[in-house]
C-alpha positions in Angstrom: 0.0 0.0 0.0 1.3 3.4 -1.0 0.9 6.5 1.2 2.8 9.8 1.1 2.6 13.5 1.5 4.6 14.8 -1.4 3.4 18.3 -2.2 5.4 20.3 0.3 8.1 17.7 1.0 11.6 19.1 1.5 14.4 18.0 3.8 13.7 20.6 6.4 10.1 19.3 6.8 10.6 15.6 6.6 10.6 15.0 10.4 7.5 17.2 10.7 5.7 15.3 8.0 6.6 12.0 9.6 5.2 13.2 12.9 2.0 14.3 11.2 1.7 11.0 9.4 2.2 9.0 12.6 -0.7 10.8 14.2 -3.0 10.2 11.2 -2.0 6.6 11.0 -2.7 6.0 14.7 -6.0 7.8 14.6 -7.2 5.7 11.7 -6.1 2.5 13.4 -8.0 3.6 16.5 -11.1 4.0 14.2 -10.5 0.5 12.9 -9.1 1.5 9.5 -6.1 -0.5 8.3 -3.2 1.7 7.1 0.4 1.3 6.2 3.1 1.7 8.9 5.3 4.1 6.9 5.0 6.6 4.0 6.4 5.7 0.6 8.6 8.7 0.2 10.3 7.4 -3.0 7.0 6.9 -4.8 6.5 9.4 -7.6 3.4 11.6 -7.5 1.4 10.5 -10.5 2.8 7.0 -10.1 1.6 6.8 -6.5 -1.9 8.3 -7.2 -2.6 5.9 -10.0 -1.0 2.8 -8.6 -3.3 -0.2 -7.9 -2.0 -0.2 -4.3 -2.5 3.6 -3.8 -3.8 4.3 -0.2 -3.4 8.0 0.8 -1.8 11.2 -0.4 -2.1 14.8 -1.2 -2.5 15.9 -4.8 -2.8 19.1 -6.9 -6.1 20.4 -8.2 -5.3 19.8 -11.9 -4.5 16.1 -11.7 -7.4 15.6 -9.4 -9.7 17.5 -11.8 -8.4 15.8 -15.0 -7.3 12.3 -14.0 -8.2 11.3 -10.4 -11.6 12.5 -9.4 -13.3 9.2 -10.5 -10.6 6.9 -9.1 -10.0 8.2 -5.6 -11.9 9.5 -2.6 -11.7 13.2 -1.9 -11.0 13.6 1.9 -10.5 17.3 2.6 -8.2 20.2 2.0 -5.6 21.5 4.4 -6.0 25.2 5.4 -2.6 26.9 5.5 -4.0 30.2 6.6 -2.7 31.9 3.4 -3.1 35.7 3.2 -5.8 36.8 0.7 -7.3 33.3 0.5 -10.4 31.7 2.0 -9.8 28.7 4.2 -8.4 25.8 2.1 -7.7 28.0 -0.9 -4.3 29.1 -2.3 -2.9 31.4 -4.9 0.3 31.9 -6.8 2.8 34.7 -6.8 4.5 35.9 -10.0 8.1 36.4 -9.0 10.9 38.1 -10.9 14.5 39.0 -10.1 14.8 41.8 -7.5 16.5 44.0 -10.1 13.8 43.6 -12.7 11.8 46.9 -13.0 8.9 45.5 -15.1 5.9 45.3 -12.8 3.3 44.7 -15.5 2.6 41.1 -16.6 2.1 42.4 -20.2 5.8 43.3 -20.2 6.6 39.7 -19.5 4.7 38.0 -22.2 7.9 37.1 -24.1 10.0 36.6 -21.0 11.4 33.2 -20.2 8.8 31.6 -17.9 10.0 28.8 -15.6 7.3 26.3 -14.5 7.6 23.3 -12.2 5.5 20.8 -14.1 2.7 20.7 -16.7 0.5 18.9 -14.1 0.7 21.8 -11.7 -2.3 24.1 -11.2 -0.3 26.7 -9.3 2.9 26.7 -11.4 1.7 26.2 -14.9 -2.1 26.1 -15.6 -2.8 29.1 -13.5 -1.1 31.2 -16.2 -3.6 30.0 -18.9 -0.7 29.5 -21.3 0.0 33.2 -21.3 3.8 33.1 -21.6 5.3 32.4 -25.0 8.7 31.2 -23.9 8.5 28.4 -21.3 11.1 26.2 -19.6 10.4 23.3 -17.2 12.3 23.4 -13.9 10.9 20.3 -12.1 9.8 22.1 -8.9 8.7 25.4 -7.5 12.0 25.7 -5.7 13.9 25.2 -9.0 11.7 27.7 -10.7 12.3 30.4 -8.1 16.0 29.6 -8.1 16.2 29.9 -11.9 14.7 33.4 -11.6 17.1 34.3 -8.8 20.1 33.1 -10.9 19.0 34.8 -14.1 18.2 31.5 -15.9 14.6 32.5 -16.2 12.8 35.9 -16.0 9.5 35.0 -14.3 7.8 32.1 -12.5 4.5 31.4 -10.7 5.1 30.1 -7.2 2.3 28.9 -5.0 1.9 30.9 -1.8 3.0 28.2 0.7 6.0 27.2 -1.5 7.0 30.8 -1.5 6.7 31.0 2.3 9.0 28.0 2.6 11.5 29.4 0.1 11.7 32.6 2.2 12.2 30.5 5.3 14.9 28.1 4.1 16.5 29.2 0.8 19.3 31.7 0.6 18.4 32.9 -2.8 15.0 34.1 -1.6 16.4 37.6 -1.2 17.1 37.8 -5.0 13.4 37.5 -6.1 10.4 39.7 -5.6 6.6 39.4 -6.1 5.0 41.6 -8.8 1.5 40.1 -8.9 -0.8 37.5 -7.5 -3.3 35.1 -9.1 -6.9 34.7 -8.0 -7.4 32.1 -5.2 -8.4 28.6 -6.2 -9.1 25.4 -4.2 -6.0 24.1 -2.5 -4.2 20.8 -2.6 -6.6 18.2 -1.3 -5.9 15.0 0.6 -7.1 11.9 -1.3 -7.4 8.2 -0.4 -8.2 5.0 -2.3 -11.6 4.7 -4.0 -14.3 3.6 -1.5 -12.3 4.9 1.5 -14.3 6.1 4.6 -14.1 9.9 4.0 -15.4 10.7 7.5 -12.9 8.5 9.2 -10.0 9.9 7.2 -11.2 13.5 7.7 -11.6 13.1 11.4 -8.2 11.4 11.7 -6.5 14.3 9.9 -8.4 17.0 11.8 -7.5 15.3 15.2 -3.9 14.9 14.1 -3.5 18.6 13.3 -4.9 19.6 16.6 -2.6 17.1 18.4 0.5 18.3 16.7 2.9 20.3 19.0 2.6 24.0 18.2 6.2 24.1 16.8 5.4 21.3 14.3 2.0 22.7 13.3 3.6 26.1 12.7 6.5 24.5 10.7 4.0 22.9 8.4 1.8 26.0 8.4 -1.3 23.8 9.2 -4.3 25.7 10.5 -6.8 22.8 10.0 -8.7 21.0 7.4 -11.8 22.0 5.4 -14.0 20.2 2.9 -14.2 21.7 -0.5 -16.7 19.8 -2.7 -15.6 17.8 -5.7 -17.8 20.0 -7.9 -15.8 23.1 -6.9 -12.5 21.5 -8.0 -14.1 20.4 -11.3 -15.4 23.8 -12.0 -11.9 25.4 -12.0 -11.1 26.5 -15.6 
């Protein structure tokens, strides 16, 4: 059985994610739900979500909308308390190099745009294919770093990824925000098709509450909310 929390995984947060997972696992077992002992950190995202032995994960809105909504159970969406967003929603920041004096997106239409992945709502599809010159970086961190290093001119970085970059990456001081996208539903937790949504939701909610304040703040977790499937499917 495959379970992971891949969306905001980085070395500085691995222990915090393990602590969170342990609480979720123990809460589910208390509720009589069988669950793997450990997370499958090496499982790829799409590969994990579509694997016959998929169990639990967090996904992005685009793959959920386009590939997963009929094959998984929507559990709920973490609320990261992001400024300018309703609970459970997020948005992306357009970032450029700190020396770039172009503050209008129209001035960047031909700029080299770094995106993390074509399956990403926040880093790629949120732009509605606006930019003419695109380069794939592989991650939000890499996109921001390319802008900082001058290998790209602009990138769309989701609000929580940007927070974490500012907290942990030295190059954060070399980029600046010039615009924000409109909020969209955040990255939902999903489980295998037919999973007990109420049991999973309760286990996660209780786990967030039980986390030590330091761990909860490190993960920026405020709670969990339920955003209906139809809301995700309605995103253009």
